[in-house]
C-alpha positions as CSV (number, residue, x, y, z in Angstrom):
1,M,-10.4,-20.4,-12.3
2,A,-6.6,-20.3,-12.3
3,I,-6.5,-16.5,-12.8
4,F,-8.0,-15.9,-9.4
5,S,-6.0,-18.5,-7.5
6,S,-3.4,-16.0,-6.2
7,M,-6.2,-13.7,-5.0
8,N,-7.8,-16.6,-3.2
9,T,-4.5,-17.5,-1.6
10,T,-4.0,-13.9,-0.4
11,A,-7.6,-13.6,0.8
12,S,-7.1,-16.7,3.0
13,A,-4.0,-15.1,4.5
14,L,-6.0,-11.9,5.2
15,T,-8.8,-13.8,6.9
16,A,-6.3,-15.8,9.0
17,Q,-4.4,-12.7,10.1
18,R,-7.7,-10.9,11.0
19,L,-8.7,-13.8,13.2
20,R,-5.3,-13.7,14.8
21,M,-5.8,-10.0,15.6
22,D,-9.2,-10.7,17.1
23,V,-7.7,-13.4,19.4
24,I,-5.0,-11.0,20.5
25,S,-7.5,-8.3,21.2
26,S,-9.5,-10.8,23.3
27,N,-6.3,-11.6,25.3
28,M,-5.7,-7.9,25.9
29,A,-9.3,-7.3,27.0
30,N,-9.1,-10.1,29.5
31,V,-5.7,-9.2,31.0
32,D,-7.3,-8.8,34.4
33,T,-10.1,-11.3,34.3
34,T,-9.8,-13.5,37.3
35,R,-13.0,-15.5,36.5
36,G,-12.5,-16.8,33.0
37,E,-14.3,-20.1,33.3
38,K,-15.6,-22.5,35.9
39,V,-13.6,-25.7,36.3
40,N,-14.9,-28.3,38.8
41,G,-17.1,-25.7,40.4
42,E,-14.4,-23.1,40.9
43,W,-13.5,-20.1,38.9
44,V,-10.1,-20.0,37.2
45,P,-8.5,-17.0,35.5
46,Y,-8.7,-16.4,31.8
47,Q,-6.1,-18.4,29.8
48,R,-4.2,-16.8,27.0
49,K,-5.2,-18.0,23.5
50,S,-3.2,-18.3,20.3
51,V,-4.0,-19.2,16.7
52,V,-2.4,-22.1,15.0
53,F,-2.2,-21.9,11.2
54,Q,-1.8,-24.6,8.6
55,P,-1.7,-24.7,4.9
56,K,-5.0,-25.5,3.2
57,E,-3.3,-28.2,1.2
58,A,-1.3,-30.0,3.8
59,R,0.3,-32.9,1.9
60,F,3.7,-32.5,0.3
61,S,2.9,-35.2,-2.2
62,S,0.1,-33.1,-3.7
63,F,2.5,-30.2,-4.3
64,L,5.1,-32.6,-5.8
65,N,2.5,-34.3,-8.1
66,Q,1.2,-30.9,-9.2
67,A,4.6,-29.6,-10.0
68,M,5.6,-32.8,-11.9
69,N,2.4,-33.0,-14.0
70,R,2.8,-29.5,-15.4
71,S,-0.9,-29.3,-15.7
72,E,-2.9,-26.1,-16.6
73,D,-3.1,-25.0,-13.0
74,H,0.5,-24.1,-12.0
75,S,-0.5,-22.7,-8.6
76,I,1.6,-24.0,-5.7
77,G,-0.5,-24.0,-2.6
78,N,-4.0,-23.0,-1.8
79,G,-3.5,-20.5,1.0
80,V,-3.5,-20.8,4.7
81,G,-6.2,-21.8,7.2
82,V,-6.7,-21.8,10.9
83,A,-6.1,-25.3,12.4
84,R,-7.3,-24.3,15.9
85,I,-7.3,-21.8,18.6
86,E,-5.5,-23.2,21.6
87,K,-5.1,-22.1,25.2
88,D,-1.7,-21.5,26.7
89,T,-1.4,-24.1,29.4
90,E,2.4,-23.9,29.7
91,T,2.7,-20.3,31.0
92,P,1.7,-20.1,34.7
93,Y,-0.8,-17.7,36.1
94,K,0.6,-14.5,37.8
95,M,0.3,-14.3,41.5
96,V,-0.3,-10.8,42.9
97,F,-0.7,-9.9,46.6
98,D,-4.0,-8.2,47.0
99,P,-5.8,-9.3,50.2
100,E,-8.8,-7.0,49.5
101,H,-9.6,-8.7,46.2
102,P,-12.7,-10.9,46.3
103,D,-10.8,-13.7,44.5
104,A,-7.8,-13.6,46.9
105,N,-6.8,-17.0,48.5
106,G,-6.2,-17.5,52.2
107,D,-2.7,-15.9,51.9
108,G,-4.0,-12.8,50.2
109,Y,-2.8,-13.7,46.7
110,V,-4.9,-13.4,43.5
111,Q,-4.3,-15.5,40.4
112,L,-4.3,-13.3,37.4
113,P,-4.3,-14.5,33.7
114,N,-1.1,-15.6,32.0
115,V,-1.5,-12.8,29.5
116,D,1.6,-10.6,29.0
117,P,0.6,-7.3,27.4
118,L,4.1,-6.7,25.9
119,R,4.0,-10.1,24.2
120,E,0.5,-9.5,22.9
121,M,1.5,-6.1,21.5
122,V,4.5,-7.7,19.7
123,D,2.1,-10.4,18.3
124,L,-0.3,-7.7,17.3
125,I,2.3,-5.7,15.4
126,S,3.4,-8.9,13.7
127,A,-0.2,-9.8,12.7
128,T,-0.8,-6.2,11.5
129,R,2.4,-6.2,9.3
130,S,1.4,-9.5,7.8
131,Y,-2.0,-8.3,7.1
132,E,-0.6,-5.1,5.5
133,A,1.8,-7.1,3.4
134,N,-1.0,-9.3,2.1
135,V,-3.1,-6.3,1.3
136,T,-0.2,-5.0,-0.8
137,V,0.1,-8.4,-2.6
138,F,-3.7,-8.4,-3.2
139,N,-3.6,-4.8,-4.7
140,A,-0.6,-5.6,-6.9
141,N,-2.3,-8.7,-8.2
142,K,-5.5,-6.7,-8.9
143,S,-3.4,-4.1,-10.7
144,M,-1.7,-6.7,-12.9
145,L,-5.1,-8.2,-13.8
146,M,-6.5,-4.8,-14.7
147,K,-3.4,-4.1,-16.9
148,S,-3.9,-7.4,-18.6
149,L,-7.5,-6.5,-19.4
150,E,-6.4,-3.2,-20.8
151,I,-4.1,-5.0,-23.2
152,G,-7.1,-6.6,-24.9
153,K,-8.7,-3.2,-25.7
């Protein structure tokens, strides 16, 4: 139904931002995890993860055709979805001198995850603000729909 399309769009953004917050909290929880996964029989530190978004309707031609047809459904876009959760392979691991650590190499250095708590907090604030903005949009849309129902009384 066209009347609920804006609510569906906002709901998709809420879901996407919630997943983004979950991934950020996972990164923060694993900031000191030196044994994230086994690769070729050896443990490697946890790698930072990030969420990649994409529009649910990815083709520009569909938006153009929809706008030109002037059909009953005038909604532009269908929301946002998660394309993938990818590992950060570009940022190097942190090397910390701790010869007493069980995962220290021969020189006494330990590889720690490439998670920067400051960057994660900035991303978390951004995701939280986006989530709050979408809640506001959802509530405003709900209020407008309720007012339109009251007109019919």
